mmCIF file of the N, C-alpha and C atoms, coordinates in Angstrom:
data_MODEL
# 
_entry.id   MODEL 
# 
loop_
_atom_site.group_PDB 
_atom_site.id 
_atom_site.type_symbol 
_atom_site.label_atom_id 
_atom_site.label_alt_id 
_atom_site.label_comp_id 
_atom_site.label_asym_id 
_atom_site.label_entity_id 
_atom_site.label_seq_id 
_atom_site.pdbx_PDB_ins_code 
_atom_site.Cartn_x 
_atom_site.Cartn_y 
_atom_site.Cartn_z 
_atom_site.occupancy 
_atom_site.B_iso_or_equiv 
_atom_site.pdbx_formal_charge 
_atom_site.auth_seq_id 
_atom_site.auth_comp_id 
_atom_site.auth_asym_id 
_atom_site.auth_atom_id 
_atom_site.pdbx_PDB_model_num 
ATOM 1   N N  . UNK A 1 1  ? -69.881 89.318  -53.793 1.00 0.00 ? 1  UNK A N  1 
ATOM 2   C CA . UNK A 1 1  ? -68.463 89.649  -54.098 1.00 0.00 ? 1  UNK A CA 1 
ATOM 3   C C  . UNK A 1 1  ? -68.170 88.949  -55.457 1.00 0.00 ? 1  UNK A C  1 
ATOM 4   N N  . UNK A 1 2  ? -67.576 89.698  -56.313 1.00 0.00 ? 2  UNK A N  1 
ATOM 5   C CA . UNK A 1 2  ? -67.242 89.012  -57.641 1.00 0.00 ? 2  UNK A CA 1 
ATOM 6   C C  . UNK A 1 2  ? -65.888 88.459  -57.608 1.00 0.00 ? 2  UNK A C  1 
ATOM 7   N N  . UNK A 1 3  ? -65.511 87.699  -58.630 1.00 0.00 ? 3  UNK A N  1 
ATOM 8   C CA . UNK A 1 3  ? -64.304 86.915  -58.673 1.00 0.00 ? 3  UNK A CA 1 
ATOM 9   C C  . UNK A 1 3  ? -63.152 87.861  -58.690 1.00 0.00 ? 3  UNK A C  1 
ATOM 10  N N  . UNK A 1 4  ? -63.153 89.006  -59.370 1.00 0.00 ? 4  UNK A N  1 
ATOM 11  C CA . UNK A 1 4  ? -62.089 89.948  -59.334 1.00 0.00 ? 4  UNK A CA 1 
ATOM 12  C C  . UNK A 1 4  ? -61.800 90.492  -57.936 1.00 0.00 ? 4  UNK A C  1 
ATOM 13  N N  . UNK A 1 5  ? -62.921 90.797  -57.226 1.00 0.00 ? 5  UNK A N  1 
ATOM 14  C CA . UNK A 1 5  ? -62.749 91.352  -55.852 1.00 0.00 ? 5  UNK A CA 1 
ATOM 15  C C  . UNK A 1 5  ? -62.213 90.297  -54.941 1.00 0.00 ? 5  UNK A C  1 
ATOM 16  N N  . UNK A 1 6  ? -62.663 89.028  -55.076 1.00 0.00 ? 6  UNK A N  1 
ATOM 17  C CA . UNK A 1 6  ? -62.118 87.960  -54.267 1.00 0.00 ? 6  UNK A CA 1 
ATOM 18  C C  . UNK A 1 6  ? -60.656 87.759  -54.526 1.00 0.00 ? 6  UNK A C  1 
ATOM 19  N N  . UNK A 1 7  ? -60.267 87.861  -55.770 1.00 0.00 ? 7  UNK A N  1 
ATOM 20  C CA . UNK A 1 7  ? -58.859 87.646  -56.109 1.00 0.00 ? 7  UNK A CA 1 
ATOM 21  C C  . UNK A 1 7  ? -57.932 88.815  -55.548 1.00 0.00 ? 7  UNK A C  1 
ATOM 22  N N  . UNK A 1 8  ? -58.561 90.045  -55.692 1.00 0.00 ? 8  UNK A N  1 
ATOM 23  C CA . UNK A 1 8  ? -57.752 91.178  -55.153 1.00 0.00 ? 8  UNK A CA 1 
ATOM 24  C C  . UNK A 1 8  ? -57.603 91.097  -53.629 1.00 0.00 ? 8  UNK A C  1 
ATOM 25  N N  . UNK A 1 9  ? -58.663 90.728  -52.890 1.00 0.00 ? 9  UNK A N  1 
ATOM 26  C CA . UNK A 1 9  ? -58.609 90.525  -51.431 1.00 0.00 ? 9  UNK A CA 1 
ATOM 27  C C  . UNK A 1 9  ? -57.655 89.480  -51.102 1.00 0.00 ? 9  UNK A C  1 
ATOM 28  N N  . UNK A 1 10 ? -57.698 88.318  -51.809 1.00 0.00 ? 10 UNK A N  1 
ATOM 29  C CA . UNK A 1 10 ? -56.780 87.234  -51.466 1.00 0.00 ? 10 UNK A CA 1 
ATOM 30  C C  . UNK A 1 10 ? -55.292 87.639  -51.667 1.00 0.00 ? 10 UNK A C  1 
ATOM 31  N N  . UNK A 1 11 ? -55.069 88.294  -52.767 1.00 0.00 ? 11 UNK A N  1 
ATOM 32  C CA . UNK A 1 11 ? -53.680 88.712  -53.059 1.00 0.00 ? 11 UNK A CA 1 
ATOM 33  C C  . UNK A 1 11 ? -53.218 89.803  -52.067 1.00 0.00 ? 11 UNK A C  1 
ATOM 34  N N  . UNK A 1 12 ? -54.074 90.713  -51.624 1.00 0.00 ? 12 UNK A N  1 
ATOM 35  C CA . UNK A 1 12 ? -53.706 91.682  -50.594 1.00 0.00 ? 12 UNK A CA 1 
ATOM 36  C C  . UNK A 1 12 ? -53.413 90.975  -49.314 1.00 0.00 ? 12 UNK A C  1 
ATOM 37  N N  . UNK A 1 13 ? -54.188 89.963  -48.925 1.00 0.00 ? 13 UNK A N  1 
ATOM 38  C CA . UNK A 1 13 ? -53.933 89.268  -47.731 1.00 0.00 ? 13 UNK A CA 1 
ATOM 39  C C  . UNK A 1 13 ? -52.604 88.482  -47.766 1.00 0.00 ? 13 UNK A C  1 
ATOM 40  N N  . UNK A 1 14 ? -52.264 87.916  -48.917 1.00 0.00 ? 14 UNK A N  1 
ATOM 41  C CA . UNK A 1 14 ? -50.950 87.224  -48.998 1.00 0.00 ? 14 UNK A CA 1 
ATOM 42  C C  . UNK A 1 14 ? -49.821 88.191  -48.878 1.00 0.00 ? 14 UNK A C  1 
ATOM 43  N N  . UNK A 1 15 ? -49.983 89.396  -49.392 1.00 0.00 ? 15 UNK A N  1 
ATOM 44  C CA . UNK A 1 15 ? -48.966 90.388  -49.232 1.00 0.00 ? 15 UNK A CA 1 
ATOM 45  C C  . UNK A 1 15 ? -48.712 90.811  -47.831 1.00 0.00 ? 15 UNK A C  1 
ATOM 46  N N  . UNK A 1 16 ? -49.819 90.908  -47.049 1.00 0.00 ? 16 UNK A N  1 
ATOM 47  C CA . UNK A 1 16 ? -49.706 91.274  -45.669 1.00 0.00 ? 16 UNK A CA 1 
ATOM 48  C C  . UNK A 1 16 ? -49.164 90.160  -44.754 1.00 0.00 ? 16 UNK A C  1 
ATOM 49  N N  . UNK A 1 17 ? -49.499 88.950  -45.097 1.00 0.00 ? 17 UNK A N  1 
ATOM 50  C CA . UNK A 1 17 ? -49.162 87.792  -44.196 1.00 0.00 ? 17 UNK A CA 1 
ATOM 51  C C  . UNK A 1 17 ? -47.884 87.068  -44.703 1.00 0.00 ? 17 UNK A C  1 
ATOM 52  N N  . UNK A 1 18 ? -47.537 87.148  -45.962 1.00 0.00 ? 18 UNK A N  1 
ATOM 53  C CA . UNK A 1 18 ? -46.452 86.375  -46.443 1.00 0.00 ? 18 UNK A CA 1 
ATOM 54  C C  . UNK A 1 18 ? -46.791 84.940  -46.745 1.00 0.00 ? 18 UNK A C  1 
ATOM 55  N N  . UNK A 1 19 ? -48.096 84.579  -46.625 1.00 0.00 ? 19 UNK A N  1 
ATOM 56  C CA . UNK A 1 19 ? -48.539 83.184  -46.900 1.00 0.00 ? 19 UNK A CA 1 
ATOM 57  C C  . UNK A 1 19 ? -48.665 82.997  -48.379 1.00 0.00 ? 19 UNK A C  1 
ATOM 58  N N  . UNK A 1 20 ? -48.771 81.743  -48.775 1.00 0.00 ? 20 UNK A N  1 
ATOM 59  C CA . UNK A 1 20 ? -49.070 81.412  -50.203 1.00 0.00 ? 20 UNK A CA 1 
ATOM 60  C C  . UNK A 1 20 ? -50.592 81.746  -50.340 1.00 0.00 ? 20 UNK A C  1 
ATOM 61  N N  . UNK A 1 21 ? -50.997 81.893  -51.594 1.00 0.00 ? 21 UNK A N  1 
ATOM 62  C CA . UNK A 1 21 ? -52.411 82.118  -51.897 1.00 0.00 ? 21 UNK A CA 1 
ATOM 63  C C  . UNK A 1 21 ? -53.310 81.034  -51.376 1.00 0.00 ? 21 UNK A C  1 
ATOM 64  N N  . UNK A 1 22 ? -52.907 79.778  -51.554 1.00 0.00 ? 22 UNK A N  1 
ATOM 65  C CA . UNK A 1 22 ? -53.624 78.607  -51.086 1.00 0.00 ? 22 UNK A CA 1 
ATOM 66  C C  . UNK A 1 22 ? -53.798 78.634  -49.595 1.00 0.00 ? 22 UNK A C  1 
ATOM 67  N N  . UNK A 1 23 ? -52.611 78.889  -48.872 1.00 0.00 ? 23 UNK A N  1 
ATOM 68  C CA . UNK A 1 23 ? -52.641 78.900  -47.401 1.00 0.00 ? 23 UNK A CA 1 
ATOM 69  C C  . UNK A 1 23 ? -53.542 80.075  -46.897 1.00 0.00 ? 23 UNK A C  1 
ATOM 70  N N  . UNK A 1 24 ? -53.416 81.263  -47.507 1.00 0.00 ? 24 UNK A N  1 
ATOM 71  C CA . UNK A 1 24 ? -54.142 82.450  -47.037 1.00 0.00 ? 24 UNK A CA 1 
ATOM 72  C C  . UNK A 1 24 ? -55.703 82.132  -47.197 1.00 0.00 ? 24 UNK A C  1 
ATOM 73  N N  . UNK A 1 25 ? -56.061 81.673  -48.328 1.00 0.00 ? 25 UNK A N  1 
ATOM 74  C CA . UNK A 1 25 ? -57.494 81.468  -48.606 1.00 0.00 ? 25 UNK A CA 1 
ATOM 75  C C  . UNK A 1 25 ? -58.030 80.336  -47.662 1.00 0.00 ? 25 UNK A C  1 
ATOM 76  N N  . UNK A 1 26 ? -57.263 79.282  -47.566 1.00 0.00 ? 26 UNK A N  1 
ATOM 77  C CA . UNK A 1 26 ? -57.731 78.120  -46.668 1.00 0.00 ? 26 UNK A CA 1 
ATOM 78  C C  . UNK A 1 26 ? -57.855 78.668  -45.247 1.00 0.00 ? 26 UNK A C  1 
ATOM 79  N N  . UNK A 1 27 ? -56.857 79.377  -44.781 1.00 0.00 ? 27 UNK A N  1 
ATOM 80  C CA . UNK A 1 27 ? -56.945 79.853  -43.347 1.00 0.00 ? 27 UNK A CA 1 
ATOM 81  C C  . UNK A 1 27 ? -58.131 80.820  -43.215 1.00 0.00 ? 27 UNK A C  1 
ATOM 82  N N  . UNK A 1 28 ? -58.337 81.718  -44.112 1.00 0.00 ? 28 UNK A N  1 
ATOM 83  C CA . UNK A 1 28 ? -59.436 82.650  -44.077 1.00 0.00 ? 28 UNK A CA 1 
ATOM 84  C C  . UNK A 1 28 ? -60.794 81.975  -44.096 1.00 0.00 ? 28 UNK A C  1 
ATOM 85  N N  . UNK A 1 29 ? -60.945 80.992  -44.907 1.00 0.00 ? 29 UNK A N  1 
ATOM 86  C CA . UNK A 1 29 ? -62.158 80.196  -44.933 1.00 0.00 ? 29 UNK A CA 1 
ATOM 87  C C  . UNK A 1 29 ? -62.381 79.456  -43.664 1.00 0.00 ? 29 UNK A C  1 
ATOM 88  N N  . UNK A 1 30 ? -61.287 78.838  -43.115 1.00 0.00 ? 30 UNK A N  1 
ATOM 89  C CA . UNK A 1 30 ? -61.398 78.096  -41.855 1.00 0.00 ? 30 UNK A CA 1 
ATOM 90  C C  . UNK A 1 30 ? -61.840 79.026  -40.698 1.00 0.00 ? 30 UNK A C  1 
ATOM 91  N N  . UNK A 1 31 ? -61.225 80.170  -40.638 1.00 0.00 ? 31 UNK A N  1 
ATOM 92  C CA . UNK A 1 31 ? -61.558 81.115  -39.574 1.00 0.00 ? 31 UNK A CA 1 
ATOM 93  C C  . UNK A 1 31 ? -62.997 81.653  -39.705 1.00 0.00 ? 31 UNK A C  1 
ATOM 94  N N  . UNK A 1 32 ? -63.459 81.908  -40.935 1.00 0.00 ? 32 UNK A N  1 
ATOM 95  C CA . UNK A 1 32 ? -64.786 82.313  -41.095 1.00 0.00 ? 32 UNK A CA 1 
ATOM 96  C C  . UNK A 1 32 ? -65.731 81.194  -40.698 1.00 0.00 ? 32 UNK A C  1 
ATOM 97  N N  . UNK A 1 33 ? -65.449 79.968  -41.075 1.00 0.00 ? 33 UNK A N  1 
ATOM 98  C CA . UNK A 1 33 ? -66.285 78.896  -40.762 1.00 0.00 ? 33 UNK A CA 1 
ATOM 99  C C  . UNK A 1 33 ? -66.368 78.644  -39.260 1.00 0.00 ? 33 UNK A C  1 
ATOM 100 N N  . UNK A 1 34 ? -65.261 78.812  -38.501 1.00 0.00 ? 34 UNK A N  1 
ATOM 101 C CA . UNK A 1 34 ? -65.253 78.762  -37.076 1.00 0.00 ? 34 UNK A CA 1 
ATOM 102 C C  . UNK A 1 34 ? -66.178 79.825  -36.501 1.00 0.00 ? 34 UNK A C  1 
ATOM 103 N N  . UNK A 1 35 ? -66.065 81.046  -36.947 1.00 0.00 ? 35 UNK A N  1 
ATOM 104 C CA . UNK A 1 35 ? -66.899 82.135  -36.451 1.00 0.00 ? 35 UNK A CA 1 
ATOM 105 C C  . UNK A 1 35 ? -68.405 81.872  -36.753 1.00 0.00 ? 35 UNK A C  1 
ATOM 106 N N  . UNK A 1 36 ? -68.663 81.390  -37.933 1.00 0.00 ? 36 UNK A N  1 
ATOM 107 C CA . UNK A 1 36 ? -70.135 81.161  -38.254 1.00 0.00 ? 36 UNK A CA 1 
ATOM 108 C C  . UNK A 1 36 ? -70.705 79.960  -37.407 1.00 0.00 ? 36 UNK A C  1 
ATOM 109 N N  . UNK A 1 37 ? -69.857 78.934  -37.200 1.00 0.00 ? 37 UNK A N  1 
ATOM 110 C CA . UNK A 1 37 ? -70.354 77.845  -36.281 1.00 0.00 ? 37 UNK A CA 1 
ATOM 111 C C  . UNK A 1 37 ? -70.612 78.397  -34.882 1.00 0.00 ? 37 UNK A C  1 
ATOM 112 N N  . UNK A 1 38 ? -69.729 79.246  -34.395 1.00 0.00 ? 38 UNK A N  1 
ATOM 113 C CA . UNK A 1 38 ? -70.001 79.791  -33.093 1.00 0.00 ? 38 UNK A CA 1 
ATOM 114 C C  . UNK A 1 38 ? -71.218 80.659  -32.990 1.00 0.00 ? 38 UNK A C  1 
ATOM 115 N N  . UNK A 1 39 ? -71.436 81.462  -34.003 1.00 0.00 ? 39 UNK A N  1 
ATOM 116 C CA . UNK A 1 39 ? -72.616 82.333  -34.043 1.00 0.00 ? 39 UNK A CA 1 
ATOM 117 C C  . UNK A 1 39 ? -73.859 81.503  -34.010 1.00 0.00 ? 39 UNK A C  1 
ATOM 118 N N  . UNK A 1 40 ? -73.915 80.403  -34.708 1.00 0.00 ? 40 UNK A N  1 
ATOM 119 C CA . UNK A 1 40 ? -75.041 79.497  -34.765 1.00 0.00 ? 40 UNK A CA 1 
ATOM 120 C C  . UNK A 1 40 ? -75.280 78.779  -33.454 1.00 0.00 ? 40 UNK A C  1 
ATOM 121 N N  . UNK A 1 41 ? -74.207 78.649  -32.672 1.00 0.00 ? 41 UNK A N  1 
ATOM 122 C CA . UNK A 1 41 ? -74.393 77.992  -31.363 1.00 0.00 ? 41 UNK A CA 1 
ATOM 123 C C  . UNK A 1 41 ? -74.793 78.869  -30.223 1.00 0.00 ? 41 UNK A C  1 
ATOM 124 N N  . UNK A 1 42 ? -74.696 80.205  -30.495 1.00 0.00 ? 42 UNK A N  1 
ATOM 125 C CA . UNK A 1 42 ? -75.037 81.179  -29.414 1.00 0.00 ? 42 UNK A CA 1 
ATOM 126 C C  . UNK A 1 42 ? -76.511 81.005  -28.995 1.00 0.00 ? 42 UNK A C  1 
ATOM 127 N N  . UNK A 1 43 ? -76.631 80.745  -27.723 1.00 0.00 ? 43 UNK A N  1 
ATOM 128 C CA . UNK A 1 43 ? -78.000 80.568  -27.206 1.00 0.00 ? 43 UNK A CA 1 
ATOM 129 C C  . UNK A 1 43 ? -78.351 81.630  -26.150 1.00 0.00 ? 43 UNK A C  1 
ATOM 130 N N  . UNK A 1 44 ? -77.534 82.657  -26.165 1.00 0.00 ? 44 UNK A N  1 
ATOM 131 C CA . UNK A 1 44 ? -77.837 83.689  -25.152 1.00 0.00 ? 44 UNK A CA 1 
ATOM 132 C C  . UNK A 1 44 ? -77.035 83.561  -23.915 1.00 0.00 ? 44 UNK A C  1 
ATOM 133 N N  . UNK A 1 45 ? -76.307 82.456  -23.769 1.00 0.00 ? 45 UNK A N  1 
ATOM 134 C CA . UNK A 1 45 ? -75.484 82.215  -22.566 1.00 0.00 ? 45 UNK A CA 1 
ATOM 135 C C  . UNK A 1 45 ? -74.183 83.024  -22.623 1.00 0.00 ? 45 UNK A C  1 
ATOM 136 N N  . UNK A 1 46 ? -73.668 83.359  -21.496 1.00 0.00 ? 46 UNK A N  1 
ATOM 137 C CA . UNK A 1 46 ? -72.504 84.180  -21.436 1.00 0.00 ? 46 UNK A CA 1 
ATOM 138 C C  . UNK A 1 46 ? -71.245 83.460  -22.098 1.00 0.00 ? 46 UNK A C  1 
ATOM 139 N N  . UNK A 1 47 ? -71.071 82.153  -21.797 1.00 0.00 ? 47 UNK A N  1 
ATOM 140 C CA . UNK A 1 47 ? -69.936 81.461  -22.448 1.00 0.00 ? 47 UNK A CA 1 
ATOM 141 C C  . UNK A 1 47 ? -70.034 81.522  -23.985 1.00 0.00 ? 47 UNK A C  1 
ATOM 142 N N  . UNK A 1 48 ? -71.155 81.354  -24.515 1.00 0.00 ? 48 UNK A N  1 
ATOM 143 C CA . UNK A 1 48 ? -71.369 81.350  -25.955 1.00 0.00 ? 48 UNK A CA 1 
ATOM 144 C C  . UNK A 1 48 ? -70.997 82.684  -26.507 1.00 0.00 ? 48 UNK A C  1 
ATOM 145 N N  . UNK A 1 49 ? -71.454 83.823  -25.897 1.00 0.00 ? 49 UNK A N  1 
ATOM 146 C CA . UNK A 1 49 ? -71.140 85.145  -26.285 1.00 0.00 ? 49 UNK A CA 1 
ATOM 147 C C  . UNK A 1 49 ? -69.646 85.434  -26.207 1.00 0.00 ? 49 UNK A C  1 
ATOM 148 N N  . UNK A 1 50 ? -68.969 84.938  -25.166 1.00 0.00 ? 50 UNK A N  1 
ATOM 149 C CA . UNK A 1 50 ? -67.561 85.126  -25.007 1.00 0.00 ? 50 UNK A CA 1 
ATOM 150 C C  . UNK A 1 50 ? -66.825 84.370  -26.141 1.00 0.00 ? 50 UNK A C  1 
ATOM 151 N N  . UNK A 1 51 ? -67.214 83.163  -26.395 1.00 0.00 ? 51 UNK A N  1 
ATOM 152 C CA . UNK A 1 51 ? -66.573 82.427  -27.517 1.00 0.00 ? 51 UNK A CA 1 
ATOM 153 C C  . UNK A 1 51 ? -66.709 83.100  -28.833 1.00 0.00 ? 51 UNK A C  1 
ATOM 154 N N  . UNK A 1 52 ? -67.943 83.620  -29.094 1.00 0.00 ? 52 UNK A N  1 
ATOM 155 C CA . UNK A 1 52 ? -68.172 84.298  -30.364 1.00 0.00 ? 52 UNK A CA 1 
ATOM 156 C C  . UNK A 1 52 ? -67.314 85.571  -30.447 1.00 0.00 ? 52 UNK A C  1 
ATOM 157 N N  . UNK A 1 53 ? -67.228 86.342  -29.338 1.00 0.00 ? 53 UNK A N  1 
ATOM 158 C CA . UNK A 1 53 ? -66.370 87.452  -29.341 1.00 0.00 ? 53 UNK A CA 1 
ATOM 159 C C  . UNK A 1 53 ? -64.844 87.130  -29.530 1.00 0.00 ? 53 UNK A C  1 
ATOM 160 N N  . UNK A 1 54 ? -64.428 86.052  -28.866 1.00 0.00 ? 54 UNK A N  1 
ATOM 161 C CA . UNK A 1 54 ? -63.029 85.623  -29.107 1.00 0.00 ? 54 UNK A CA 1 
ATOM 162 C C  . UNK A 1 54 ? -62.799 85.232  -30.526 1.00 0.00 ? 54 UNK A C  1 
ATOM 163 N N  . UNK A 1 55 ? -63.721 84.566  -31.133 1.00 0.00 ? 55 UNK A N  1 
ATOM 164 C CA . UNK A 1 55 ? -63.553 84.216  -32.550 1.00 0.00 ? 55 UNK A CA 1 
ATOM 165 C C  . UNK A 1 55 ? -63.403 85.448  -33.432 1.00 0.00 ? 55 UNK A C  1 
ATOM 166 N N  . UNK A 1 56 ? -64.176 86.485  -33.183 1.00 0.00 ? 56 UNK A N  1 
ATOM 167 C CA . UNK A 1 56 ? -64.142 87.744  -33.981 1.00 0.00 ? 56 UNK A CA 1 
ATOM 168 C C  . UNK A 1 56 ? -62.774 88.375  -33.749 1.00 0.00 ? 56 UNK A C  1 
ATOM 169 N N  . UNK A 1 57 ? -62.321 88.422  -32.526 1.00 0.00 ? 57 UNK A N  1 
ATOM 170 C CA . UNK A 1 57 ? -60.998 88.982  -32.268 1.00 0.00 ? 57 UNK A CA 1 
ATOM 171 C C  . UNK A 1 57 ? -59.851 88.192  -32.945 1.00 0.00 ? 57 UNK A C  1 
ATOM 172 N N  . UNK A 1 58 ? -59.906 86.886  -32.828 1.00 0.00 ? 58 UNK A N  1 
ATOM 173 C CA . UNK A 1 58 ? -58.926 86.057  -33.416 1.00 0.00 ? 58 UNK A CA 1 
ATOM 174 C C  . UNK A 1 58 ? -58.796 86.258  -34.916 1.00 0.00 ? 58 UNK A C  1 
ATOM 175 N N  . UNK A 1 59 ? -59.941 86.521  -35.548 1.00 0.00 ? 59 UNK A N  1 
ATOM 176 C CA . UNK A 1 59 ? -59.898 86.764  -37.036 1.00 0.00 ? 59 UNK A CA 1 
ATOM 177 C C  . UNK A 1 59 ? -59.244 88.003  -37.384 1.00 0.00 ? 59 UNK A C  1 
ATOM 178 N N  . UNK A 1 60 ? -59.221 89.003  -36.457 1.00 0.00 ? 60 UNK A N  1 
ATOM 179 C CA . UNK A 1 60 ? -58.643 90.257  -36.792 1.00 0.00 ? 60 UNK A CA 1 
ATOM 180 C C  . UNK A 1 60 ? -57.238 90.386  -36.256 1.00 0.00 ? 60 UNK A C  1 
ATOM 181 N N  . UNK A 1 61 ? -56.746 89.421  -35.564 1.00 0.00 ? 61 UNK A N  1 
ATOM 182 C CA . UNK A 1 61 ? -55.432 89.463  -34.924 1.00 0.00 ? 61 UNK A CA 1 
ATOM 183 C C  . UNK A 1 61 ? -54.358 89.326  -35.987 1.00 0.00 ? 61 UNK A C  1 
ATOM 184 N N  . UNK A 1 62 ? -53.380 90.174  -35.935 1.00 0.00 ? 62 UNK A N  1 
ATOM 185 C CA . UNK A 1 62 ? -52.247 90.121  -36.862 1.00 0.00 ? 62 UNK A CA 1 
ATOM 186 C C  . UNK A 1 62 ? -51.237 89.036  -36.430 1.00 0.00 ? 62 UNK A C  1 
ATOM 187 N N  . UNK A 1 63 ? -51.149 87.993  -37.214 1.00 0.00 ? 63 UNK A N  1 
ATOM 188 C CA . UNK A 1 63 ? -50.335 86.889  -36.878 1.00 0.00 ? 63 UNK A CA 1 
ATOM 189 C C  . UNK A 1 63 ? -48.945 86.881  -37.538 1.00 0.00 ? 63 UNK A C  1 
ATOM 190 N N  . UNK A 1 64 ? -48.627 88.033  -38.194 1.00 0.00 ? 64 UNK A N  1 
ATOM 191 C CA . UNK A 1 64 ? -47.334 88.088  -38.828 1.00 0.00 ? 64 UNK A CA 1 
ATOM 192 C C  . UNK A 1 64 ? -46.240 88.136  -37.738 1.00 0.00 ? 64 UNK A C  1 
ATOM 193 N N  . UNK A 1 65 ? -45.024 87.633  -38.034 1.00 0.00 ? 65 UNK A N  1 
ATOM 194 C CA . UNK A 1 65 ? -43.900 87.797  -37.104 1.00 0.00 ? 65 UNK A CA 1 
ATOM 195 C C  . UNK A 1 65 ? -43.596 89.250  -36.938 1.00 0.00 ? 65 UNK A C  1 
ATOM 196 N N  . UNK A 1 66 ? -43.271 89.725  -35.803 1.00 0.00 ? 66 UNK A N  1 
ATOM 197 C CA . UNK A 1 66 ? -42.976 91.108  -35.527 1.00 0.00 ? 66 UNK A CA 1 
ATOM 198 C C  . UNK A 1 66 ? -41.467 91.363  -35.831 1.00 0.00 ? 66 UNK A C  1 
ATOM 199 N N  . UNK A 1 67 ? -41.207 92.416  -36.658 1.00 0.00 ? 67 UNK A N  1 
ATOM 200 C CA . UNK A 1 67 ? -39.840 92.798  -36.992 1.00 0.00 ? 67 UNK A CA 1 
ATOM 201 C C  . UNK A 1 67 ? -39.282 93.482  -35.781 1.00 0.00 ? 67 UNK A C  1 
ATOM 202 N N  . UNK A 1 68 ? -37.931 93.621  -35.734 1.00 0.00 ? 68 UNK A N  1 
ATOM 203 C CA . UNK A 1 68 ? -37.249 94.280  -34.618 1.00 0.00 ? 68 UNK A CA 1 
ATOM 204 C C  . UNK A 1 68 ? -37.679 95.781  -34.629 1.00 0.00 ? 68 UNK A C  1 
ATOM 205 N N  . UNK A 1 69 ? -37.838 96.342  -35.795 1.00 0.00 ? 69 UNK A N  1 
ATOM 206 C CA . UNK A 1 69 ? -38.255 97.797  -35.970 1.00 0.00 ? 69 UNK A CA 1 
ATOM 207 C C  . UNK A 1 69 ? -39.670 97.968  -35.359 1.00 0.00 ? 69 UNK A C  1 
ATOM 208 N N  . UNK A 1 70 ? -40.558 97.023  -35.652 1.00 0.00 ? 70 UNK A N  1 
ATOM 209 C CA . UNK A 1 70 ? -41.969 97.076  -35.064 1.00 0.00 ? 70 UNK A CA 1 
ATOM 210 C C  . UNK A 1 70 ? -41.903 96.902  -33.596 1.00 0.00 ? 70 UNK A C  1 
ATOM 211 N N  . UNK A 1 71 ? -41.108 95.997  -33.068 1.00 0.00 ? 71 UNK A N  1 
ATOM 212 C CA . UNK A 1 71 ? -40.991 95.757  -31.636 1.00 0.00 ? 71 UNK A CA 1 
ATOM 213 C C  . UNK A 1 71 ? -40.505 97.032  -30.998 1.00 0.00 ? 71 UNK A C  1 
ATOM 214 N N  . UNK A 1 72 ? -39.445 97.630  -31.468 1.00 0.00 ? 72 UNK A N  1 
ATOM 215 C CA . UNK A 1 72 ? -38.908 98.833  -30.878 1.00 0.00 ? 72 UNK A CA 1 
ATOM 216 C C  . UNK A 1 72 ? -39.890 99.988  -30.933 1.00 0.00 ? 72 UNK A C  1 
ATOM 217 N N  . UNK A 1 73 ? -40.621 100.126 -32.074 1.00 0.00 ? 73 UNK A N  1 
ATOM 218 C CA . UNK A 1 73 ? -41.650 101.145 -32.213 1.00 0.00 ? 73 UNK A CA 1 
ATOM 219 C C  . UNK A 1 73 ? -42.760 101.009 -31.175 1.00 0.00 ? 73 UNK A C  1 
ATOM 220 N N  . UNK A 1 74 ? -43.143 99.717  -30.884 1.00 0.00 ? 74 UNK A N  1 
ATOM 221 C CA . UNK A 1 74 ? -44.182 99.465  -29.945 1.00 0.00 ? 74 UNK A CA 1 
ATOM 222 C C  . UNK A 1 74 ? -43.726 99.865  -28.507 1.00 0.00 ? 74 UNK A C  1 
ATOM 223 N N  . UNK A 1 75 ? -42.455 99.840  -28.267 1.00 0.00 ? 75 UNK A N  1 
ATOM 224 C CA . UNK A 1 75 ? -41.923 100.146 -26.947 1.00 0.00 ? 75 UNK A CA 1 
ATOM 225 C C  . UNK A 1 75 ? -41.486 101.664 -26.901 1.00 0.00 ? 75 UNK A C  1 
ATOM 226 N N  . UNK A 1 76 ? -41.678 102.400 -27.996 1.00 0.00 ? 76 UNK A N  1 
ATOM 227 C CA . UNK A 1 76 ? -41.335 103.770 -28.038 1.00 0.00 ? 76 UNK A CA 1 
ATOM 228 C C  . UNK A 1 76 ? -39.841 104.026 -28.155 1.00 0.00 ? 76 UNK A C  1 
ATOM 229 N N  . UNK A 1 77 ? -39.106 102.993 -28.756 1.00 0.00 ? 77 UNK A N  1 
ATOM 230 C CA . UNK A 1 77 ? -37.661 103.107 -28.849 1.00 0.00 ? 77 UNK A CA 1 
ATOM 231 C C  . UNK A 1 77 ? -37.286 103.203 -30.355 1.00 0.00 ? 77 UNK A C  1 
ATOM 232 N N  . UNK A 1 78 ? -38.011 103.951 -31.140 1.00 0.00 ? 78 UNK A N  1 
ATOM 233 C CA . UNK A 1 78 ? -37.646 104.128 -32.521 1.00 0.00 ? 78 UNK A CA 1 
ATOM 234 C C  . UNK A 1 78 ? -36.410 104.964 -32.666 1.00 0.00 ? 78 UNK A C  1 
ATOM 235 N N  . UNK A 1 79 ? -35.658 104.659 -33.677 1.00 0.00 ? 79 UNK A N  1 
ATOM 236 C CA . UNK A 1 79 ? -34.475 105.462 -33.982 1.00 0.00 ? 79 UNK A CA 1 
ATOM 237 C C  . UNK A 1 79 ? -34.669 106.308 -35.201 1.00 0.00 ? 79 UNK A C  1 
# 
């Protein structure tokens, strides 16, 4: 990945999350590091596979606050 692509990805992430550039990059790196640590600990055991899967899901989970409009849409109550 080149510097321009990294910058574009970081800025897109900040637009989605509302975080500062420093916070978004730091959090993304920490989450990736957590996932990589888990992957390297996987020894074929069920608990290790579950932890690795949970880390992958956590990295994709949308942590933004939900707006009232999004909440209503999720319950099928759009106006």
